[in-house]
PAZAPA-4460 file (N, C-alpha, C; in steps of 0.05 Angstrom, whole numbers, plus 32768, in hexadecimal, padded with zeros to 4 digits):
% residues 250
    n_x    n_y    n_z   ca_x   ca_y   ca_z    c_x    c_y    c_z   seq   type   mol
   8143   8250   807D   8131   823E   806F   8139   8221   8077     1      M     A
   8125   8211   807D   812A   81F5   8085   8132   81E4   806D     2      Y     A
   8148   81D6   806F   8151   81C4   805A   814E   81A7   8064     3      E     A
   8140   8197   8054   813C   817C   805C   8156   816C   8059     4      K     A
   815A   8159   806B   8171   8148   806B   8169   812D   805F     5      R     A
   816C   812A   8045   8163   8112   8037   8177   80FB   803A     6      W     A
   816D   80E4   8040   817D   80CB   8041   8173   80B9   802B     7      Q     A
   8185   80AB   801D   817D   809A   8007   8186   807D   800C     8      S     A
   8177   806A   8000   817F   804E   8001   8173   8040   7FE9     9      C     A
   817E   8029   7FE3   8174   8018   7FCD   8162   8002   7FD8    10      A     A
   814B   7FFD   7FCB   8139   7FE8   7FD3   812D   7FDB   7FBA    11      M     A
   8123   7FC3   7FBD   8114   7FB6   7FA8   80F7   7FB6   7FB0    12      T     A
   80E6   7FC2   7FA0   80C9   7FC5   7FA6   80B9   7FB9   7F8F    13      V     A
   80A8   7FA5   7F96   8097   7F98   7F82   80A8   7F8D   7F6B    14      N     A
   80C0   7F83   7F72   80D1   7F77   7F5E   80E2   7F8B   7F4E    15      G     A
   80DF   7FA5   7F53   80EE   7FB9   7F44   8101   7FC8   7F56    16      L     A
   811A   7FCD   7F4D   812D   7FDD   7F5D   8124   7FFA   7F60    17      P     A
   8127   8005   7F78   811F   8020   7F7D   8135   802D   7F8E    18      Q     A
   813A   8047   7F88   814B   8057   7F99   8139   806B   7FA7    19      H     A
   8137   8069   7FC1   8124   8078   7FD0   8133   808C   7FE3    20      I     A
   8124   80A0   7FEB   8130   80B3   7FFE   811B   80BC   8012    21      R     A
   8123   80C0   802B   8112   80CB   803F   8120   80E1   804E    22      Y     A
   8110   80F3   8058   811A   8109   8068   8122   80FE   8084    23      N     A
   813B   8104   808C   8144   80FA   80A6   8132   8102   80BD    24      A     A
   8128   811B   80BC   8116   8124   80D1   80FC   8116   80D1    25      D     A
   80F2   810E   80B9   80DA   80FE   80B8   80DE   80E3   80C4    26      T     A
   80F4   80D7   80BE   80FB   80BD   80CA   80FB   80BF   80E9    27      V     A
   8107   80D4   80F3   810A   80D8   8110   80F0   80DF   811E    28      E     A
   80E0   80F0   8111   80C9   80FC   811F   80AE   80F0   8116    29      H     A
   80AE   80E0   8101   8095   80D4   80F8   8097   80B6   80F7    30      L     A
   80AB   80AB   80E9   80AD   808E   80E5   80B4   8080   80FF    31      F     A
   80C9   8088   810D   80D1   807A   8125   80BC   807C   813B    32      L     A
   80AF   8094   8140   809A   8094   8154   8083   8081   814D    33      P     A
   807C   807E   8133   8068   806B   812C   8070   804F   8134    34      L     A
   8089   8047   812D   8092   802C   8133   8093   8027   8151    35      L     A
   8098   803C   8161   8098   8039   817E   807B   8035   8188    36      R     A
   8068   8043   817C   804C   803F   8184   8043   8023   817D    37      R     A
   804C   8019   8166   8044   7FFE   815E   8051   7FE9   8170    38      L     A
   806A   7FEF   8179   8077   7FDD   818C   8066   7FDA   81A5    39      R     A
   805D   7FF1   81B0   804D   7FF0   81C8   8032   7FE2   81C3    40      E     A
   8026   7FE7   81AC   800D   7FDA   81A5   8010   7FBC   81A5    41      L     A
   8026   7FB2   8199   802A   7F96   8197   8030   7F8A   81B2    42      Q     A
   8040   7F98   81C2   8046   7F8E   81DE   802C   7F8C   81EE    43      R     A
   801B   7F9F   81EB   8002   7F9F   81FB   7FF0   7F88   81F2    44      H     A
   7FEF   7F83   81D8   7FDE   7F6E   81CE   7FE8   7F52   81D4    45      S     A
   8003   7F4F   81D4   800F   7F36   81D9   800F   7F23   81C2    46      G     A
   8004   7F2B   81AB   8003   7F1A   8194   800B   7F29   817B    47      G     A
   8005   7F1E   8164   800B   7F2B   814B   7FF8   7F42   8146    48      R     A
   8003   7F58   813D   7FF3   7F70   8138   7FF2   7F75   8119    49      C     A
   7FDB   7F7F   8110   7FD7   7F85   80F4   7FD3   7FA4   80F2    50      I     A
   7FE3   7FB0   80E1   7FE2   7FCD   80DD   7FDC   7FD2   80C0    51      V     A
   7FC9   7FE4   80BA   7FC3   7FEC   809F   7FD1   8006   8098    52      F     A
   7FDC   8008   8080   7FE7   8020   8075   7FD8   8025   805B    53      L     A
   7FC6   8038   805A   7FB5   803D   8042   7FBD   8058   8036    54      A     A
   7FC0   8058   801C   7FC7   8071   800E   7FBF   806E   7FF1    55      A     A
   7FBB   8084   7FE3   7FB5   8083   7FC6   7FCD   807A   7FB6    56      P     A
   7FC8   8073   7F9C   7FDE   806A   7F8C   7FF5   807F   7F8A    57      P     A
   800E   8075   7F88   8025   8085   7F83   802E   8096   7F9B    58      A     A
   8025   8090   7FB3   802F   809E   7FCA   8048   8091   7FD6    59      T     A
   8050   807B   7FCA   8067   806D   7FD4   8062   805C   7FEC    60      G     A
   8049   8053   7FEF   8042   8044   8008   8050   8029   8009    61      K     A
   8054   801B   7FF3   8061   8001   7FF3   807E   8005   7FFC    62      T     A
   808C   8018   7FF1   80A7   801E   7FF8   80A9   8027   8015    63      T     A
   8096   8038   801E   8095   8041   8039   8092   802A   804C    64      L     A
   8080   8018   8046   807B   8001   8058   8094   7FF0   805B    65      A     A
   80A2   7FEC   8044   80BB   7FDC   8045   80D1   7FEB   8055    66      Q     A
   80D2   8005   8052   80E6   8015   8060   80E0   8014   807E    67      F     A
   80C6   8016   8086   80C0   8014   80A2   80C7   7FF9   80AE    68      L     A
   80C2   7FE4   809E   80C9   7FC9   80A7   80E8   7FC7   80AB    69      A     A
   80F6   7FD2   8098   8114   7FD2   809A   811D   7FE2   80B2    70      Q     A
   8110   7FF8   80B7   8117   8009   80CE   8112   7FFB   80E8    71      L     A
   80FC   7FEC   80E9   80F5   7FDD   8101   810A   7FC8   8109    72      S     A
   811A   7FBF   80F6   812D   7FAA   80FA   814A   7FB5   80FE    73      R     A
   814E   7FCF   80F8   8168   7FDA   80FA   816B   7FEE   8111    74      T     A
   8154   7FF8   811B   8155   800A   8132   8151   7FFA   814C    75      E     A
   8161   8000   815F   8160   7FF0   8178   8146   7FF5   8187    76      E     A
   813C   7FDF   8193   8125   7FE1   81A4   810A   7FDF   8197    77      G     A
   8109   7FDB   817D   80EF   7FDA   816F   80E7   7FBD   816A    78      L     A
   80CD   7FBA   8166   80C2   7F9F   8160   80C2   7F9B   8142    79      T     A
   80CB   7F84   8138   80CD   7F80   811C   80B2   7F83   810E    80      P     A
   80B2   7F91   80F8   809B   7F96   80E7   809F   7F88   80CC    81      V     A
   808B   7F7B   80C1   808C   7F70   80A7   8078   7F7E   8095    82      Q     A
   8082   7F87   807E   8071   7F95   806A   8064   7F81   8057    83      A     A
   804A   7F84   8054   803A   7F73   8042   8029   7F85   8030    84      L     A
   8026   7F7D   8017   8016   7F8D   8005   7FFB   7F82   7FFF    85      G     A
   7FE7   7F94   7FFF   7FCC   7F8C   7FF6   7FCB   7F85   7FD9    86      M     A
   7FDE   7F8F   7FC9   7FDD   7F8B   7FAC   7FDF   7F6D   7FA4    87      D     A
   7FEA   7F5D   7FB6   7FEB   7F40   7FB0   7FCF   7F34   7FAE    88      G     A
   7FBB   7F43   7FB7   7F9F   7F38   7FB5   7F90   7F43   7F9D    89      F     A
   7F9F   7F50   7F8A   7F93   7F54   7F70   7F89   7F39   7F65    90      H     A
   7F73   7F39   7F57   7F6C   7F21   7F48   7F82   7F1D   7F33    91      Y     A
   7F89   7F04   7F2D   7F9D   7EFF   7F19   7F95   7F0A   7EFE    92      P     A
   7FA8   7F0E   7EEC   7FA2   7F19   7ED2   7F8E   7F09   7EC2    93      N     A
   7F90   7EEF   7EC5   7F7D   7EDE   7EB6   7F60   7EE2   7EBF    94      R     A
   7F5C   7EE8   7ED9   7F42   7EEE   7EE3   7F38   7F09   7ED9    95      Y     A
   7F4A   7F1D   7EDB   7F43   7F38   7ED2   7F3B   7F38   7EB4    96      L     A
   7F49   7F28   7EA4   7F44   7F28   7E88   7F29   7F1A   7E81    97      A     A
   7F20   7F09   7E93   7F08   7EFA   7E8E   7EEF   7F06   7E9A    98      A     A
   7EF2   7F1D   7EA9   7EDB   7F28   7EB6   7ED8   7F46   7EAF    99      H     A
   7EBF   7F4F   7EB1   7EB9   7F6B   7EAA   7EAB   7F78   7EC1   100      T     A
   7EA8   7F93   7EBF   7E99   7FA3   7ED2   7E89   7FB7   7EC3   101      I     A
   7E72   7FBD   7ECE   7E60   7FD1   7EC1   7E66   7FED   7ECB   102      L     A
   7E6E   7FFE   7EB9   7E73   801A   7EC0   7E68   802C   7EAB   103      R     A
   7E58   8040   7EB4   7E4B   8052   7EA2   7E3B   8044   7E8C   104      D     A
   7E2E   802E   7E94   7E1E   801F   7E82   7E2C   800D   7E6E   105      G     A
   7E46   800B   7E71   7E56   7FFB   7E5F   7E66   7FE6   7E6E   106      K     A
   7E68   7FCE   7E62   7E79   7FB9   7E6D   7E96   7FBE   7E64   107      K     A
   7EA7   7FBF   7E78   7EC4   7FC2   7E72   7ED3   7FAC   7E80   108      I     A
   7EEA   7FA3   7E75   7EF9   7F8E   7E81   7F07   7F99   7E9B   109      P     A
   7F09   7F87   7EAF   7F16   7F8F   7EC7   7F33   7F96   7EC3   110      L     A
   7F3F   7F8C   7EAE   7F5B   7F93   7EA8   7F5F   7FB1   7EA3   111      T     A
   7F4A   7FBE   7E9A   7F4C   7FDA   7E93   7F4B   7FEC   7EAC   112      S     A
   7F43   7FE1   7EC2   7F42   7FF0   7EDB   7F52   7FE2   7EF1   113      I     A
   7F66   7FD4   7EE9   7F77   7FC5   7EFC   7F82   7FD8   7F12   114      K     A
   7F7E   7FD1   7F2B   7F85   7FE2   7F41   7F6D   7FEE   7F4F   115      G     A
   7F55   7FEE   7F42   7F3D   7FF8   7F4E   7F34   7FE4   7F63   116      A     A
   7F23   7FEC   7F76   7F1B   7FDA   7F8B   7F0E   7FC0   7F81   117      P     A
   7F00   7FC1   7F6A   7EF3   7FAA   7F5F   7F06   7F95   7F55   118      E     A
   7F1F   7F9B   7F52   7F32   7F88   7F47   7F42   7F78   7F5C   119      T     A
   7F38   7F7A   7F75   7F45   7F6C   7F8B   7F33   7F56   7F96   120      F     A
   7F3F   7F41   7FA0   7F30   7F2B   7FAD   7F2F   7F31   7FCB   121      D     A
   7F1B   7F41   7FD3   7F18   7F4A   7FEE   7F13   7F33   8002   122      V     A
   7F02   7F20   7FFB   7EFF   7F09   800E   7F19   7EFA   8014   123      P     A
   7F29   7EF7   7FFF   7F43   7EE9   8004   7F55   7EF9   8016   124      A     A
   7F55   7F14   8012   7F65   7F25   8024   7F5B   7F24   8040   125      L     A
   7F41   7F25   8044   7F35   7F24   805F   7F3C   7F09   806C   126      A     A
   7F3B   7EF4   805D   7F41   7ED9   8068   7F5E   7ED8   8072   127      A     A
   7F70   7EE3   8062   7F8D   7EE2   806A   7F91   7EF3   8083   128      K     A
   7F85   7F0B   8084   7F88   7F1C   809B   7F7C   7F0F   80B4   129      L     A
   7F66   7F01   80B1   7F5A   7EF4   80C8   7F6B   7EDD   80D2   130      G     A
   7F78   7ECF   80C0   7F88   7EB7   80C8   7FA3   7EBE   80D3   131      A     A
   7FAF   7ED4   80C9   7FCB   7EDA   80CF   7FCF   7EE3   80EC   132      V     A
   7FBA   7EEB   80F9   7FBE   7EF4   8114   7FC6   7EDD   8127   133      R     A
   7FBD   7EC5   811F   7FC2   7EAE   8131   7FD6   7E9A   8126   134      A     A
   7FDD   7E9D   810C   7FF0   7E89   8100   8000   7E96   80EA   135      E     A
   8015   7E88   80E2   8025   7E90   80CB   8016   7E89   80B2   136      R     A
   8012   7E9C   80A0   8005   7E96   8087   8016   7EA2   8070   137      V     A
   8011   7E98   8058   801F   7EA4   8041   800D   7EB9   8034   138      T     A
   801B   7ECE   8029   800D   7EE3   801B   8016   7EE4   7FFE   139      F     A
   8004   7EEB   7FEC   800D   7EF0   7FD1   801A   7F0B   7FCE   140      P     A
   8029   7F0F   7FB9   8034   7F29   7FB3   802E   7F30   7F96   141      V     A
   802F   7F4A   7F90   802C   7F53   7F75   8048   7F5B   7F6A   142      Y     A
   8050   7F4F   7F54   806A   7F54   7F49   8067   7F65   7F30   143      D     A
   8072   7F7D   7F31   8070   7F8F   7F1A   8081   7F87   7F02   144      R     A
   8093   7F74   7F06   80A2   7F6A   7EEF   8090   7F5A   7EDC   145      R     A
   807E   7F4A   7EE8   806C   7F3A   7ED8   8050   7F45   7ED8   146      I     A
   804B   7F5A   7EE7   8031   7F67   7EE9   801B   7F53   7EF0   147      H     A
   8021   7F42   7F03   800D   7F2E   7F0C   8013   7F26   7F29   148      D     A
   8001   7F16   7F33   8003   7F0D   7F4F   8014   7EF3   7F50   149      V     A
   8024   7EF2   7F66   8033   7EDA   7F6C   8028   7ECF   7F86   150      M     A
   8019   7EB8   7F85   800C   7EAE   7F9D   8020   7EA2   7FB1   151      P     A
   8019   7EA3   7FCA   8029   7E96   7FDF   8047   7E9E   7FDE   152      D     A
   804C   7EB7   7FDA   8067   7EC0   7FD5   8077   7EC6   7FEE   153      A     A
   8069   7ECF   8003   8077   7ED6   801C   8068   7ECA   8034   154      V     A
   8077   7EC4   8049   806A   7EBB   8062   8068   7ED2   8075   155      T     A
   8050   7ED7   807F   804B   7EED   8092   804E   7EE2   80AF   156      A     A
   8063   7EEA   80BD   8068   7EDF   80D7   8074   7EF2   80EB   157      D     A
   8077   7F0C   80E4   8083   7F1F   80F7   806F   7F27   810D   158      A     A
   8078   7F32   8123   8066   7F3A   8138   8053   7F51   812F   159      P     A
   805C   7F62   811D   804C   7F78   8113   804B   7F76   80F4   160      I     A
   8033   7F74   80E9   8030   7F72   80CC   8025   7F8D   80C2   161      L     A
   8034   7F9A   80B1   802C   7FB4   80A6   8021   7FAF   808A   162      L     A
   8007   7FB0   8086   7FFB   7FAA   806D   7FF4   7FC4   805F   163      V     A
   7FFF   7FC7   8046   7FFB   7FE1   8038   7FEA   7FDC   801F   164      E     A
   7FDB   7FF1   8018   7FCB   7FF0   8000   7FB9   8008   7FFD   165      G     A
   7FAD   800A   7FE6   7F9B   8021   7FE0   7F81   8020   7FF0   166      N     A
   7F75   8008   7FF1   7F59   8007   7FF8   7F53   7FFA   8014   167      W     A
   7F68   7FF7   8024   7F64   7FE9   803D   7F50   7FF6   8050   168      L     A
   7F4D   8011   804E   7F3B   801F   805F   7F23   802A   804F   169      L     A
   7F1F   8021   8037   7F0A   802B   8025   7EEF   8028   8032   170      L     A
   7EE0   803E   8033   7EC6   803E   8040   7EB0   8035   802C   171      D     A
   7EB4   801E   8021   7EA1   8012   800E   7EA0   7FF4   8013   172      E     A
   7E89   7FE7   800D   7E88   7FCA   800F   7E97   7FBE   7FF8   173      E     A
   7EA5   7FA7   7FFC   7EA8   7F98   8015   7EC1   7FA1   8025   174      P     A
   7ECE   7FB6   801C   7EE7   7FBE   8028   7EE4   7FC8   8045   175      W     A
   7ECE   7FD5   804C   7ECD   7FE1   8066   7ECE   7FCD   807D   176      R     A
   7EC8   7FB4   8077   7EC9   7FA0   808C   7EE6   7F98   8094   177      D     A
   7EFA   7F9F   8082   7F16   7F99   8088   7F20   7FA8   80A0   178      L     A
   7F16   7FC0   80A5   7F20   7FD1   80BA   7F20   7FC3   80D5   179      R     A
   7F0D   7FB2   80DA   7F0B   7FA5   80F4   7F22   7F90   80F8   180      A     A
   7F30   7F89   80E2   7F45   7F76   80E4   7F60   7F83   80EB   181      L     A
   7F61   7F9D   80EC   7F7A   7FAB   80F2   7F7B   7FB5   810E   182      A     A
   7F92   7FB5   811A   7F96   7FC0   8135   7F9C   7FDE   8134   183      D     A
   7FA6   7FE7   811E   7FAD   8004   811B   7FAE   800A   80FD   184      Y     A
   7FA9   8024   80F7   7FA9   802B   80DB   7FB4   8047   80D7   185      S     A
   7FC2   804A   80C0   7FCD   8063   80B7   7FC3   8069   809B   186      I     A
   7FBA   8081   8096   7FB2   808A   807C   7FC3   80A0   8072   187      R     A
   7FCC   809F   8059   7FDC   80B4   804D   7FCB   80C2   8038   188      I     A
   7FC8   80DC   803A   7FBA   80EC   8026   7FCE   80FA   8014   189      D     A
   7FC6   8100   7FFC   7FD7   810E   7FE9   7FC6   811D   7FD5   190      A     A
   7FD0   8134   7FCD   7FC2   8144   7FB8   7FC3   8135   7F9E   191      A     A
   7FAC   8132   7F90   7FAC   8123   7F76   7FC0   812C   7F62   192      P     A
   7FC5   8146   7F60   7FD8   8150   7F4C   7FF4   8147   7F51   193      E     A
   7FFB   813F   7F69   8016   8136   7F6F   801B   8119   7F66   194      L     A
   8005   810B   7F5F   8007   80EE   7F5A   8009   80E7   7F3D   195      L     A
   7FFF   80F8   7F2B   7FFD   80F1   7F0E   8019   80E8   7F03   196      R     A
   802C   80FA   7F05   8046   80F4   7EF9   8053   80DC   7F06   197      D     A
   804F   80D8   7F20   805B   80C1   7F2D   804E   80A7   7F23   198      R     A
   8034   80A7   7F1E   8027   808F   7F14   8030   8088   7EF7   199      L     A
   8031   809C   7EE6   8039   8098   7ECB   8056   808D   7ECA   200      I     A
   8068   8099   7EDA   8083   8090   7EDB   8085   8073   7EE4   201      A     A
   8075   806C   7EF7   8075   8051   7F02   806D   803C   7EEC   202      R     A
   8058   8043   7EDC   8050   8031   7EC7   8065   802E   7EB2   203      K     A
   8072   8044   7EAB   8088   8043   7E97   809F   8032   7EA1   204      V     A
   80A6   8035   7EBB   80BB   8024   7EC6   80B4   8007   7EC5   205      Q     A
   809A   8001   7EC7   8090   7FE6   7EC6   808E   7FDB   7EA9   206      G     A
   8094   7FEC   7E95   8095   7FE2   7E79   8081   7FEE   7E66   207      G     A
   806E   7FFF   7E70   805B   800C   7E5F   8067   8023   7E4F   208      S     A
   805C   8029   7E38   8064   8041   7E2A   8058   805A   7E39   209      T     A
   8064   8071   7E34   805A   8089   7E41   803D   808E   7E39   210      A     A
   8036   8089   7E20   801A   808D   7E17   8007   807A   7E25   211      E     A
   800E   8061   7E27   7FFD   804D   7E34   7FFA   8054   7E52   212      D     A
   8010   805C   7E5E   8010   8063   7E7A   7FFE   807B   7E80   213      A     A
   7FFF   808F   7E6E   7FEE   80A7   7E72   7FD0   809F   7E6E   214      A     A
   7FCB   808E   7E5B   7FAF   8085   7E56   7FA5   8075   7E6D   215      A     A
   7FB5   8064   7E79   7FAD   8054   7E90   7FA8   8066   7EA8   216      F     A
   7FB8   807B   7EAB   7FB3   808E   7EC0   7F98   809A   7EBE   217      Y     A
   7F90   80A3   7EA7   7F76   80B1   7EA3   7F5F   809D   7EA8   218      E     A
   7F62   8084   7E9F   7F4C   8072   7EA1   7F4A   8063   7EBB   219      S     A
   7F60   8060   7EC9   7F60   8050   7EE2   7F6C   805E   7EFA   220      S     A
   7F84   8068   7EF8   7F91   8074   7F0F   7F83   808D   7F19   221      D     A
   7F7B   809F   7F07   7F6E   80B8   7F10   7F54   80B3   7F1E   222      A     A
   7F43   80A1   7F14   7F2A   809B   7F23   7F30   808E   7F3E   223      P     A
   7F46   807E   7F40   7F4D   8072   7F5A   7F56   8087   7F6E   224      N     A
   7F65   809A   7F65   7F6E   80B0   7F76   7F56   80BF   7F81   225      I     A
   7F43   80C6   7F70   7F2B   80D4   7F79   7F1A   80C3   7F8B   226      L     A
   7F19   80AA   7F86   7F09   8097   7F97   7F15   8095   7FB2   227      R     A
   7F2F   8093   7FB3   7F3D   8092   7FCD   7F36   80AC   7FDD   228      F     A
   7F39   80C3   7FD0   7F34   80DC   7FDE   7F18   80DE   7FE9   229      A     A
   7F05   80D3   7FDA   7EE9   80D5   7FE2   7EE0   80C1   7FF7   230      A     A
   7EED   80A9   7FF6   7EE4   8093   8007   7EFA   8085   8016   231      H     A
   7F0F   8094   801D   7F27   8088   8029   7F22   807A   8043   232      A     A
   7F0F   8084   8053   7F09   8077   806D   7F1A   8083   8083   233      G     A
   7F11   807E   809C   7F1F   8089   80B3   7F38   8079   80B9   234      A     A
   7F4A   8085   80C9   7F63   8079   80D1   7F6B   8082   80EC   235      A     A
   7F7B   8073   80FA   7F85   807B   8114   7F99   8092   8112   236      D     A
   7FA7   8093   80FB   7FBC   80A7   80F7   7FBB   80AF   80DA   237      E     A
   7FBD   80C9   80D5   7FBD   80D3   80B9   7FD6   80E3   80B3   238      I     A
   7FE3   80DC   809D   7FFA   80EA   8093   7FF3   80F6   8078   239      W     A
   8004   8107   806E   8001   8111   8052   801C   8110   8044   240      R     A
   801A   810C   802A   8032   810D   8019   8036   8129   800F   241      M     A
   804E   8134   8012   8054   814F   8008   805E   814E   7FEB   242      T     A
   8061   8166   7FE0   8068   8168   7FC3   8083   815B   7FBD   243      A     A
   8095   815B   7FD0   80B0   814F   7FCC   80B1   8131   7FD3   244      D     A
   809A   8125   7FD9   809A   8108   7FDF   809E   8102   7FFC   245      G     A
   80A1   8117   800D   80A4   8113   8029   8089   810E   8036   246      D     A
   8089   8107   8050   8070   8102   805E   806F   8114   8077   247      F     A
   8057   811B   807F   8052   812B   8097   8037   8123   80A3   248      A     A
   8033   812B   80BB   8019   8126   80C7   8004   8136   80B9   249      R     A
   7FEC   8129   80B5   7FD7   8136   80A6   7FCB   814E   80B4   250      G     A
***
């Protein structure tokens, strides 16, 4: 029977400390080959490359993007990758609290569906992606310690920018126009039943009670997972998350 060789490391993700682990074989046969393909893509283009990593909530895409960026700088012969999050383009909490959306004939505050596609400033994201190819620009980040956006928090300046998020490849307006701004894209699929406990645990770690976290899952996270599965959009490369949190080709 095949036994996975897990490697662990400590990282800070969205302002929170995380202990992560990856299968050594996955690093060798999936992660590093991807980084080599991106190296060749960037060399061929001669300029800054933009790569999308799209996945449903709780697949560990933010952590994965940061790990890939770290790997690109520690393994010999690779081109440096910088991880950037789409979550920095959430509308700020003050905006979400002041605006509503019509669902099932009822007006509900955007705060109640935070994380849904409608709670992001897509034009601002598109403008940043359009500008960053030719110049250094600042990106906002989402900090889970304060549960809000921090504007102009990081400078995007690496040869390869790996942008991660739920909706980057979403086949809905206005999201579908973003795909043209990427040089390459990866999509991670995951079975919905694998994600529930991970999402609730993440909310609790961020300060929610277990009851509030479960309620938010039912009202917001679960619909987002189903929406991703139905309208995820095409990608150059498809992976899947396995039950143990590992990744494999789709």
